C-alpha positions, -999 to +999 in steps of 0.1 A: +424-301+396+403-316+425+393-352+427+356-341+422+366-322+390+387-351+376+358-375+384+332-353+366+354-352+335+360-388+335+322-396+340+312-370+313+337-385+289+334-422+296+300-429+309+282-432+276+307-456+261+308-478+292+270-478+296+268-488+258+293-516+264+274-530+294+240-526+274+254-547+247+265-574+272+234-575+294+206-551+286+197-518+300+187-527+336+220-545+342+239-519+324+227-492+348+239-512+379+271-522+364+279-487+352+272-473+387+295-499+402+322-489+377+320-452+386+318-459+422+351-478+420+366-450+397+355-425+425+371-446+452+404-449+433+405-411+425+398-403+462+430-418+473+456-392+481+483-409+461+463-414+429+481-410+398+461-399+368+465-426+341+477-415+307+447-432+289+417-423+310+393-443+288+413-473+286+417-472+325+380-468+329+373-497+305+397-519+323+377-512+355+344-519+336+357-551+321+367-564+355+333-555+370+318-575+340+339-603+347+330-604+383+294-602+374+297-632+351+316-651+379+288-644+404+258-648+381+269-672+354+249-652+330+254-650+292+253-619+273+220-607+260+218-600+223+188-578+218+207-548+205+230-571+186+199-584+167+187-548+160+221-537+148+225-566+123+195-554+104+177-586+109+142-585+099+114-607+114+077-607+108+064-623+141+073-619+179+082-657+178+106-653+150+122-623+166+127-644+197+141-673+176+165-650+158+177-636+190+184-671+202+202-678+169+224-648+174+231-656+210+242-691+199+264-676+170+279-652+196+287-681+218+306-699+190+333-674+186+362-669+209+359-649+241+386-625+232+367-619+198+335-613+216+353-588+238+368-568+209+335-567+191+317-555+223+343-528+228+341-517+192+303-517+193+305-495+224+321-468+205+358-472+213+383-467+183+411-492+176+437-473+197+414-470+227+406-507+225+444-515+221+451-494+253+425-515+272+438-549+257+475-540+259+481-543+221+485-520+192+459-502+172+468-521+140+466-554+159+431-545+171+422-538+136+434-570+123+418-590+152+385-572+147+385-581+110+390-617+119+364-616+147+338-601+122+345-628+098+342-655+125+309-639+137+295-636+103+302-673+095+287-683+129+257-663+122+252-680+087+258-714+105+229-705+129+206-694+101+207-657+107+207-636+075+231-606+079+229-577+056+266-568+053+259-536+034+252-519+069 
């Protein structure tokens, strides 16, 4: 298999999940830029003559994406945007102002949970299963499921503390 064929396979299999991950963190415009940076780095690594194909391609690609996200945070000191998170929580608002207030409340709630929990929730929200998240984080799938359960409870409590009504039936 040529490096181009390998890259195309990785791109086709991983891009939607990595783009969704970056979109949840930053919104669509930044997600496009960071996704491009991720796949440029993947291409550069694949192009080396001594490249060894990783056992878990998606976990390897996400590790690169997480490093790029961390670099972006260090350089820009930005906080994750929560527009998609507000939509996914089933939050209803009547006016544009209340939507904006709700998004700020969700952002505040998200900032109250541990960084590790945020990361797990974002990876899960990006479409990774427990085993894939475990491969990215270096833990077992069962540990991921347990930690995700705890993270969800902490986020639900933080949302309630910030006045966000969450429809838990979704």
